[in-house]
C-alpha positions in Angstrom: -71.1 -7.5 -34.8 -74.5 -8.8 -35.7 -76.0 -5.8 -33.8 -74.1 -3.4 -35.9 -75.2 -5.1 -39.2 -78.8 -5.0 -38.0 -78.5 -1.4 -36.9 -77.0 -0.4 -40.3 -79.7 -2.3 -42.1 -82.3 -0.5 -40.0 -80.8 2.9 -40.8 -80.7 2.0 -44.5 -84.3 1.0 -44.4 -85.2 4.3 -42.7 -83.3 6.3 -45.3 -85.0 4.5 -48.1 -88.4 5.0 -46.4 -87.8 8.7 -45.9 -86.6 9.0 -49.5 -89.7 7.2 -50.8 -91.9 9.6 -48.8 -90.0 12.6 -50.1 -90.5 11.4 -53.7 -94.2 10.7 -53.0 -94.7 14.2 -51.6 -92.8 15.8 -54.5 -95.1 14.0 -56.9 -98.2 15.2 -55.0 -96.9 18.7 -55.0 -96.1 18.6 -58.7 -99.6 17.3 -59.4 -101.2 20.0 -57.3 -99.0 22.6 -59.0 -100.2 21.4 -62.4 -103.9 21.5 -61.3 -103.4 25.0 -60.0 -101.9 26.1 -63.3 -105.0 24.9 -65.2 -107.2 26.6 -62.7 -105.2 29.8 -62.9 -105.4 29.7 -66.7 -109.2 29.2 -66.5 -109.5 32.1 -64.0 -107.3 34.2 -66.2 -109.5 33.7 -69.2 -112.6 34.4 -67.1 -111.1 37.7 -65.8 -109.9 38.6 -69.3 -113.4 38.2 -70.6 -114.7 40.3 -67.8 -112.2 43.0 -68.6 -113.1 43.1 -72.3 -116.8 43.0 -71.6 -116.4 45.9 -69.2 -114.3 47.9 -71.7 -116.8 47.3 -74.5 -119.6 48.8 -72.3 -117.7 52.0 -71.7 -118.6 54.8 -74.0 -115.7 57.1 -75.0 -112.9 54.9 -73.4 -109.9 54.2 -75.5 -107.2 51.5 -75.1 -103.9 53.2 -76.2 -100.4 51.9 -76.8 -97.4 54.2 -76.6 -95.4 51.9 -79.1 -92.9 51.3 -76.3 -94.8 48.5 -74.6 -96.9 50.6 -72.3 -100.7 50.8 -72.3 -103.4 53.2 -71.0 -107.2 53.3 -70.9 -108.2 56.9 -71.4 -111.2 59.2 -71.8 -109.3 62.5 -72.1 -108.9 63.7 -75.7 -110.6 65.2 -78.7 -111.7 63.9 -82.0 -114.0 64.7 -84.9 -117.6 63.5 -84.4 -118.2 59.9 -85.5 -121.0 58.9 -87.8 -123.4 56.7 -85.8 -124.5 54.9 -89.0 -121.1 53.9 -90.5 -117.4 53.9 -89.8 -115.5 57.0 -91.0 -112.0 58.3 -90.7 -111.4 59.9 -87.4 -108.5 61.9 -86.1 -108.0 61.6 -82.3 -105.7 63.2 -79.8 -105.3 61.8 -76.3 -104.0 63.4 -73.1 -102.4 60.7 -71.0 -100.5 61.4 -67.8 -97.3 59.5 -67.0 -99.0 57.6 -64.2 -101.7 56.3 -66.5 -99.3 54.2 -68.5 -99.2 50.5 -67.4 -96.9 47.6 -68.4 -99.8 45.5 -69.7 -103.2 45.8 -71.2 -104.6 43.9 -68.2 -103.1 46.4 -65.8 -104.4 49.4 -67.8 -107.9 48.1 -67.8 -107.8 47.1 -64.2 -106.5 50.5 -63.2 -109.6 52.2 -64.7 -112.1 49.5 -63.6 -111.0 49.9 -60.0 -111.4 53.7 -59.9 
């Protein structure tokens, strides 16, 4: 009888030890996940800055929304000539193919940057 009690106590200790290790590993994973989120956010901001900097350097490129949640970066279109000295009213028409529309601004810029 004593052997069975000792055996059960040993099994219980093993279960508690395993559970403790699982909890410790879960906490380590949660901490790593949080650190990765911060890193991902920092990288996202860095890449967003790179995208905007790139777009600002492109002459004649336009970021266009279709008012349905899609975006395109285009160079095909016509407009009256801008005044280099001051902002003026401009009328613009764009030609955008269906495959140029992307679901986000980031995707639209990346698609043109990677051509």
